[in-house]
Each structure stands twice: as structure tokens, then as C-alpha cells.
N, C-alpha and C positions, 0 to 999 in steps of 0.2 A: 452144798455151796449155800450155806446160810447167811442171811443178810438180817444185820441187827438194827431195828428202828428204835432211835432214842426218841424219848418226847412224845410217846406214844399216846398219850393223855389229848395232847394238842391236835387241832384239827387238821393240820399238814399230815403230822405222823400217822394219825388215824385213817386218813384216806390214804397214805400211800400203803399201807399193809393191804387194804382190800385192793388195790391195784396190783401188790405184789403177789396175792393169793389168787388172784383170778388168773394172772399169769402165770401160775405154776411153780412159783419160786417158793423157797424156803424161807420162812420169815418168821424172826423171833421180836417180839415186843417187850421193849424194856419201858420200864418205870419206876418213879422213887416208888409208888405201891402200885406194883402189878395187879396185886387183889383187886383195885376199883377199876381196872380195865372192862370195859365193855367191848367185847372182841367176838370173832368168830369163832363157833366150837371148834375146838381143836388146835388153837393158835397159841404156840409154847411162847412164854412169855420169862422175863428176867427181871430181877430187880436191880436197878441202875440208877445211882444218883451220882451226877457229873461232881458235886463236890465232896464224895465221899469214895476216895480211891479204895476202900476195900471192897466196893462191889463190881469193880473193873473184871478182876480175871474171871469168875464164874459168868459173866454177861457176856463177856467175849468168847468164851470157850468155843471152838470148833466154827467160829465165824470169818467168813472170807470178806465181807464189804458192810461198812456200816452208813447209815442214813446218822447225822449228828447234829444235834443242835450246839451253837455257839456258849460254850462256858469255860473262859481261861484259868480258872481257880487250879485246876491239876490237869492241865491238856497235857505236858510233858510226861507225866504219869500215865497219863491214858493212851498216850501214842506208843510209850513204850511197853504198857500191857498190851496193845493191840499188836506190834511187833513178835510180841512173844507169843500170841494166839495164832498168827500167821495171816492177819488181815492183810488184803492186798491193796483196798481201796478205801478210801472214806470221802462221802459226798455232805459236806459241810451246808447246813442252811445259814448262811451269813447275812448280809444287808449293804445296800447300796451304800450305808453310812460310812462304809471303809473307803469309801471312792472319795470323799470330800478332804481338801486340804489338811483339815485338823483332826481326822479322824482317831488318831491316839489318845487324844484328849476330850474328844467329844463323849458325852457320858453315853450315847446310843450307839457310838460306832465304837467306842473302846473294846468293850469285851468281843466283836466279832475281828478286828484287828488285830487283837493279840490272837483269837484262837487261827486266825488266817495264818499270820506269821511263824507259829508254832508248827502247823502242819506244813507249810512250806519249807520249813528248815527241815523237817524229818524225811524219813525214808520210805514213808509209806505215799503212794501216787494219792492226791487229793483232788478234789473238785470242788470249787465253791460257786453255790448259788447265791447271786446277791440283789435282792428284790428290794423294790423301794418300798411304799406303804401296802401293805394288808389291807385288803378289803372288810377283811373282818373285824378290823378297829371299829368300825363302825356298828359293832355290838354291844359297843360301849355306851351308845346312845337307846339301847332297848330299855332299859327299866325307866328313862326319862321319858322316851315316847308313850311307855303303857301307862305311866304315872299321872302324867301331866298333858301328854299330847303335843307337847314342843320339847326342843333341845335347845341349852342355851350354849353358846361359842361366841369367842371373842373375835376371830376373823373369818366368818363363813366363806369368804370370796379367796380363801386360802386354796392353792390347787394342789392336788397329788395326782399320781399314778397307779393308783390302787389296784392291784392285783388280786385276782380268785384264788381260794387256797386248793383248787383242784388244779387250776394252772400249776401250783409249785408241786403241788404232788406226783403229776404228771411228768413234770421237768426233774424232780429227784426219779423217779422209776427211770427216765430215760438216761439220765446220768449213772446209775447205778447198774444197768442192765446191757447199754450200749457203748463197747469199748473207744468207740469213735470219739463220746464225750470226755473221755477220762481226761483228769489233770488240767482242766480248763477252768476258766473263771467265766460265769454267764451273768451278767447283769440285766435282771427280769423287772418286767412292768407290765400294768395293763395296757389296752388299746387305746386309750385316752386320757388327757388330763382335765380331771373334774374338779370343780370346787365342792367343798361341803354343801352348799346351798343345792347345787346340782345333786349331791348323792342323796340328800333328802327328798328332793322331787322325786326321785327314783324309788326310794324307800314307801314313798307315800302313794304312789302309782301302784307299786306291787302289793299294799297293803291294803288299797282301797279306802283309806283314811288320811285325813289331811293332819300334816305335821306342823305345827308352827316353829318359828325360829325367832330366839330371843337373843340379839346382840348384846352381850355382856362385856363389862372391863376384864382384864387379865386378873387382876386382883378377887374378883368376884367368881371367876372360873376356877381359879388355883384353889379357892376355899372349898368350891363345888368338889375338886377330885382329889381334896388332900388326904382323905382315908385310903384311897388306893394307889396314889403317886407320889411318891419323894419330891420336895422340891427342884432339886438339881434334875429330875427328868422333866416336871411338869415347864421348866424354864427352858429349857433345851427345847421343848416342844412348841412353846409359846414364841421363842427366838424363831424357829423354821417355819412356822405359821406365818410369821410377820413378815418373813423373807418372800414367803410364798404368795403373799395376798395380791389377788390380782394378775399373778403372773403365772401364764399356762407352762406346763412343764414340758420338756421333750420326751418322748414315748419311745424312744429305741430299743428300750429293752422288751418291747412286745415282740422284735424279730428273734431275739433269742429264745422266748417262747415258742415261738411257731418252727423254729429250728428243732428245737429239742422233742417238742410233742407233735410237730406234723400237724397243727390246726392254729389256726388263729386265737390269739388269746381271749378270753372271754372277758363281754363287757361288765361294768359295774351293774347296766340295767338288769343283766342275766342274775348276777350275785344278789340282788336286791330280790328277785323274784324266788330263787333257791333258799332263801331266808326271811321272805315274809312273814311266816309262822313264829319265827324269833323275837320279832320286833312288833306284832300285832297282840294286842289284849285279847 
């Protein structure tokens, strides 16, 4: 009973591989470039690019369950090949953005929405994990913190319910290995609604160094991130942060984390301690 983990270079997928191996499960790590993966010795790998259907059959051969990242490009073909391979369960790392009214047109929600819709219409039992903000998004500040000691933000008091990647990996583990959770959708979140300012305070405490905060205009921030964020994504994020500015978010998804993992969701302060080395010079 082999479990295929897509996106094995990502922090969630990589943590999930360790959890599955520790639990005695057969796991196959899939990536576009499997030779670049840093894995425990003896972990089987497969080349899988979700935008290249030619890689699907070999990666899925002999697989019983799949942990899948959202990419709707060839999702119908992926489902067909998974059926041929005898896959019985797919756990999708989706997004809470699928739950908003305009999910199908939202640049962030759309790929997840389309992938969910295809899986829901298919013959394979599918489980959807729908997290809000990832705590690992804060790693995007690391270069600025190390180089200038400060972070530029247009809406420092915008709230989010950031979730630790280990809680996502443990939730995926539960969904993949406990039939009780199969076929459901789980909105997931961290246990608290924090502003970006709060998150920086936690990182400052964890690293033992002061971290400055510069409030900048939307235009300044867009110029700063233009090298790695296309305009339609940065505009969507700005609209979200503008809407969440000064507005604490409900963290009902933390109950789903506890339901799946058996323990309370980890705080952002815990995440900051876990990643202090990533954000300190």
C-alpha cells in the first residue's frame, strides 16, 4: 500500500514523508526534479510534474493513496491515470480560498476550486484540506530581515490565521491513514488571529533581535515584490490585506486541526521558535 506524496520539495510534503516513514507506511516521494530531493536514505522517488501528463503513469504505478498539490492543468488526466493505477484515495492540499463566494474567479482560489471540483466529480474518494494562511509565508520576510533588519508592509495590522506546516502535515497524515476522515473537507487554521505586526514581534522574540517595521504604500510594496509575484497575485493579496486590516479572523479551523491530529494547533510563537534560524543573520 504505497502512498505517493506530490510536492515533496515543499515543507508540508517533506514533513509528511517523515511522518509516514516513522509510522511504517510505504511512501514514494514525487517531484519534478526527484534527484534534487533531500530525503531519508532508502526513500523511493518518482518524477512527477503535474503539468506533464507523460509523468503520471510511472509515478502512480502501484500507488494506493495520493497526497496531491492543487494544479488543475491536467487534473482530469491525472484522475484517469490514478483510476487505472488503482488509487483509492486522494488527499488534496487545497485552500480556504475555495470557500469564498468568488472562488472560481479569484486568482488564489481558482486553481484550488477547479481541482476540488474535478476530484469531487471523479470516482476516487477525495479529502480536501483547506488551510488559510501558511505560517511559512513569513519566510518571505527573511531576506529583508537579514539584510536590513526591517520589513516593509502596506497593511501591518492586517489579520490572518496562520497555520504551522507541521499541523498541515499531521492533518494530511491523519486523512491518509485513518478511514474515518476520508471523503470530507476540513477548513484548517492556526489557533489565533494575529496581525503581521504581531508575527514580527514573535519573530523578534524568537531571534533575540529587534525587527523594524516600515509602513509603505501599496505601490511601493508591489515594486518590491514584482520580481517574484505577478501583478494579479499581488493585487489579490493587497485586496485581502486591505479587507482584513484591523479585523480579527475567526479561527474555527483550529478545531479541525485538533480533530485530525489529536492535539491543539501550534501557535505562531511556536513556529517562530522553530524557524528562528531561517530569519536570523
